[in-house]
C-alpha positions in Angstrom: 26.3 17.2 65.3 24.1 20.0 66.7 20.4 20.2 65.8 19.3 23.1 63.5 18.0 26.2 65.3 14.4 26.2 66.2 13.6 29.2 63.9 15.1 27.4 60.9 13.1 24.3 61.5 9.9 26.3 62.0 10.6 28.2 58.7 11.0 24.9 56.8 7.8 23.5 58.3 5.9 26.7 57.4 7.2 26.7 53.9 6.2 23.0 53.4 2.7 23.8 54.8 2.2 26.8 52.4 3.3 24.7 49.4 0.9 22.0 50.4 -1.9 24.5 50.8 -1.1 26.0 47.4 -0.6 22.7 45.4 -3.3 20.5 46.9 -6.4 22.7 46.2 -5.0 23.3 42.7 -4.6 19.6 42.1 -8.1 18.9 43.4 -9.5 21.7 41.3 -7.9 20.4 38.2 -9.1 16.9 38.9 -12.6 18.1 39.4 -12.6 20.2 36.2 -11.6 17.2 34.0 -14.8 15.4 33.0 -14.8 11.7 33.7 -15.4 9.0 31.1 -15.2 11.3 28.1 -16.8 9.9 25.0 -14.5 9.2 22.1 -16.6 11.4 19.8 -16.8 15.1 18.9 -19.8 15.4 21.3 -17.4 16.6 24.0 -18.0 20.3 24.3 -14.4 21.5 23.8 -13.8 19.2 20.9 -17.1 20.1 19.3 -16.3 23.8 19.7 -12.9 23.3 18.0 -14.5 21.3 15.2 -17.0 24.1 14.5 -14.8 27.1 15.0 -13.1 28.8 12.0 -9.5 28.8 12.9 -6.4 30.0 11.0 -4.5 27.4 9.0 -2.2 26.7 11.9 -2.3 27.8 15.5 1.2 28.0 16.9 2.8 28.5 20.2 6.4 29.0 21.1 9.1 26.4 21.8 12.8 26.8 22.5 13.9 23.5 20.9 15.1 23.1 17.3 12.0 21.1 16.3 9.6 24.0 15.5 6.8 21.5 14.6 6.3 21.0 18.3 5.0 24.5 18.5 1.9 23.6 16.4 -1.0 23.5 18.8 -3.9 23.2 16.4 -3.9 22.3 12.7 -7.4 22.5 11.3 -6.6 20.8 8.0 -5.8 17.8 10.1 -9.5 17.3 10.6 -10.0 16.7 6.9 -7.0 14.3 6.9 -8.4 12.4 9.9 -11.9 12.1 8.3 -10.5 10.9 5.0 -8.2 8.4 6.6 -10.7 7.0 9.0 -13.8 6.9 6.8 -13.4 7.7 3.1 -10.2 5.7 2.7 -11.8 2.8 4.6 -14.8 2.6 2.2 -12.7 3.3 -0.9 -10.5 0.3 0.0 -13.4 -2.0 0.9 -15.4 -1.2 -2.3 -12.4 -1.3 -4.6 -11.4 -4.8 -3.4 -14.9 -6.2 -3.3 -15.7 -4.7 -6.6 -12.6 -6.2 -8.2 -13.3 -9.6 -6.8 -16.9 -9.4 -8.1 -15.7 -8.3 -11.5 -13.2 -11.2 -11.6 -15.9 -13.7 -10.7 -18.2 -12.2 -13.3 -15.5 -12.4 -16.0 -14.8 -16.0 -15.1 -18.5 -16.8 -15.3 -19.2 -14.9 -18.5 -16.0 -15.6 -20.5 -14.3 -18.5 -18.7 -10.6 -19.2 -18.9 -8.8 -18.9 -22.2 -7.7 -22.4 -23.2 -5.3 -23.9 -25.8 -4.5 -27.3 -27.4 -1.3 -28.7 -25.9 1.5 -29.5 -28.3 1.3 -33.2 -29.4 5.0 -33.6 -29.0 5.0 -31.8 -25.6 7.5 -29.3 -26.9 8.2 -26.3 -24.6 9.6 -22.9 -25.3 11.8 -20.8 -22.9 9.8 -17.7 -22.1 11.6 -16.1 -19.1 15.1 -16.4 -17.9 16.0 -16.9 -14.3 16.8 -13.3 -13.5 13.5 -12.2 -15.0 11.6 -14.8 -12.9 13.6 -13.8 -9.8 12.7 -10.1 -10.2 9.1 -11.0 -10.7 8.8 -13.1 -7.6 10.8 -10.6 -5.4 8.3 -8.0 -6.5 5.3 -10.2 -6.2 6.0 -11.5 -2.7 7.1 -8.1 -1.3 4.0 -6.5 -2.8 1.7 -9.0 -1.2 3.3 -8.3 2.2 3.1 -4.6 1.6 -0.5 -4.8 0.6 -1.6 -6.9 3.6 0.3 -4.8 6.2 -0.8 -1.6 4.5 -4.4 -2.5 4.4 -4.2 -3.5 8.0 -3.3 0.2 8.8 -6.6 1.3 7.2 -9.0 -1.6 7.8 -7.5 -3.6 10.7 -9.0 -1.4 13.4 -12.5 -2.1 12.2 -12.2 -5.6 10.8 -9.5 -7.4 12.9 -9.4 -5.7 16.3 -12.9 -6.9 17.2 -11.8 -10.5 16.4 -8.3 -10.4 17.8 -8.7 -8.2 20.8 -6.9 -5.0 21.6 -3.6 -6.5 22.8 -3.2 -9.1 20.1 -4.1 -6.6 17.4 -1.7 -4.0 18.8 1.2 -6.6 18.7 0.1 -7.7 15.2 0.0 -4.1 13.9 3.4 -3.3 15.4 5.0 -6.2 13.6 3.0 -5.3 10.5 4.3 -1.8 10.5 7.9 -3.0 10.9 7.5 -5.5 8.0 5.9 -2.8 5.9 8.8 -0.5 6.4 11.6 -3.0 5.7 9.9 -5.0 2.9 9.7 -1.8 0.8 13.4 -2.3 0.0 13.1 -5.7 -1.7 10.1 -4.3 -3.6 12.3 -1.5 -4.9 14.9 -4.1 -6.0 12.4 -6.4 -7.7 10.7 -3.5 -9.4 14.0 -2.3 -10.8 14.8 -5.7 -12.1 11.6 -6.2 -14.0 11.5 -2.7 -15.3 15.0 -3.0 -16.8 14.7 -6.6 -18.0 11.3 -6.1 -19.7 11.6 -2.6 -21.0 12.5 -3.5 -24.7 9.5 -5.8 -24.9 7.0 -3.3 -23.7 7.4 -0.5 -26.2 3.9 0.2 -27.7 3.4 -0.8 -31.3 0.7 -0.5 -33.9 -0.2 -4.1 -33.6 -1.3 -3.5 -30.0 -4.3 -1.5 -31.2 -5.7 -4.6 -32.9 -5.3 -6.6 -29.7 -7.1 -3.8 -27.7 -10.0 -3.7 -30.2 -10.6 -7.4 -29.7 -9.8 -7.4 -25.9 -7.3 -10.1 -26.7 -10.0 -12.5 -27.9 -11.2 -12.9 -24.3 -14.8 -12.8 -25.2 -15.0 -13.7 -28.9 -12.3 -16.4 -28.5 -10.6 -15.3 -31.7 -6.9 -15.6 -32.1 -5.1 -12.2 -31.9 -1.4 -12.1 -32.9 1.0 -10.6 -30.3 4.7 -10.3 -29.7 6.3 -11.4 -26.4 4.0 -9.1 -24.5 0.5 -8.2 -25.7 -1.2 -4.8 -25.1 -2.7 -5.9 -21.8 0.6 -7.0 -20.4 2.2 -3.8 -21.7 -0.4 -1.8 -19.7 0.5 -3.8 -16.6 4.2 -3.0 -17.2 3.7 0.8 -17.5 1.3 0.9 -14.6 3.9 -0.9 -12.5 6.6 1.6 -13.8 4.7 4.8 -13.1 2.5 3.9 -10.1 5.1 1.5 -8.6 7.6 4.3 -8.7 5.1 6.7 -7.2 4.6 4.2 -4.4 8.3 3.9 -3.8 8.9 7.7 -3.7 5.9 8.5 -1.5 6.9 5.5 0.7 10.4 6.8 1.2 9.0 10.2 2.1 6.9 8.6 4.8 9.8 6.4 6.0 11.9 9.5 6.6 9.2 11.9 8.0 9.5 15.6 7.7 12.7 15.4 5.7 11.1 17.1 2.7 7.6 18.2 3.9 5.9 19.7 6.9 2.9 18.3 8.7 0.4 19.1 5.9 2.8 17.8 3.3 3.2 14.5 5.2 -0.6 14.2 5.4 -1.0 14.8 1.7 1.8 12.3 1.0 0.1 9.6 3.1 -3.2 10.2 1.3 -1.5 10.0 -2.1 0.4 6.8 -1.1 -2.8 5.2 0.1 -4.7 6.0 -3.1 -1.9 4.7 -5.4 -1.6 1.6 -3.3 -5.3 0.6 -3.5 -5.2 1.2 -7.3 -2.1 -1.0 -7.6 -3.8 -3.7 -5.4 -6.8 -3.7 -7.8 -4.6 -4.0 -10.9 -2.4 -6.8 -9.4 -5.5 -8.8 -8.4 -6.6 -8.8 -12.1 -3.1 -9.6 -13.2 -2.9 -12.5 -10.7 -6.2 -13.9 -11.9 -5.2 -13.9 -15.6 -1.8 -15.4 -14.8 -3.1 -18.2 -12.6 -6.7 -19.0 -13.7 -7.7 -16.8 -16.6 -5.2 -17.9 -19.2 -4.5 -21.6 -18.9 -0.9 -22.6 -19.2 0.5 -19.2 -18.2 1.7 -19.9 -14.7 4.6 -22.3 -15.6 6.2 -19.3 -17.4 7.0 -17.8 -14.0 7.9 -21.0 -12.2 10.2 -23.1 -14.5 10.4 -20.4 -17.2 8.9 -22.4 -20.1 5.5 -22.6 -21.9 3.9 -25.1 -24.2 4.7 -24.4 -27.8 1.1 -24.3 -28.8 0.3 -21.9 -25.9 3.0 -19.6 -27.3 1.6 -19.9 -30.9 -1.9 -19.3 -29.6 -1.3 -16.2 -27.4 2.0 -14.8 -28.7 2.3 -16.0 -32.2 4.7 -13.3 -33.5 7.2 -14.0 -30.6 6.8 -17.8 -30.8 7.7 -17.9 -34.5 10.7 -15.6 -34.1 12.0 -17.7 -31.2 11.5 -21.0 -33.2 13.6 -19.6 -36.1 16.1 -17.4 -34.3 16.7 -19.4 -31.1 15.9 -23.1 -31.7 18.0 -24.0 -28.7 15.2 -22.5 -26.5 12.8 -25.2 -27.8 12.8 -28.4 -25.9 
């Protein structure tokens, strides 16, 4: 094979040299113009300028791909979302949880648990069927997992990362996000079961007003008649129905991003989801306290499904008397 002509080789060498002369100074110039060790704060001049400049709602460029969201260069409302998510949501969550725990401790100290006198013959009354307990525990366990992994997205960077280190926290958060996404479906199932199973017992009635006036006898220790669910439990049911459904719908929107909303809509959906979630966490903390410690004898109702007969007559007299006469087979 013959060697290329001298002129052709010279031309290639000249072209390579010109490209080198063109690219190398540009690369050096770019490298020199990028400030080193940029602070992670708005103090950087360009970022500070963007933060203080009044910009149109969206600054767009041009793209030739189907996803037109990629053309958005600057979205000023995103600064509000970032500030809310990083700072306001953080303190709202912290104060809400701490405030609830302090309130529960104060309630326990001031009022103490609501007690009852056990039945002398140790008779027990069936309160919840298996499917009702199953729906409750599916909802409860999935909600705890959702709450822990969800709070990690807001609080973890500040509370856990300094303790765990960057790499461990990153792996923990990645697993947490996956768990959060998939556990949402058991939560939907459990919520549907309890909403359907308990609907007919949670219709508001006039007798609920009397229960509300006396706060269920929590402070005056007086007996307040109630049906299968008292007014407080009915409130928990309807909060779970409306706010639980809001969590599900907003969570599905976040799980399938941009299917219904654009960038701003997704940000608003995330803020809404976070606010509803912290409200639900506060409510469920109170519910868990009453079910486990605040009202003695309540917890077995959701484990083996039965309660002491005197417990039923003390807290749900109307329901207990109806069950005794109409379903004596449920008394053991």
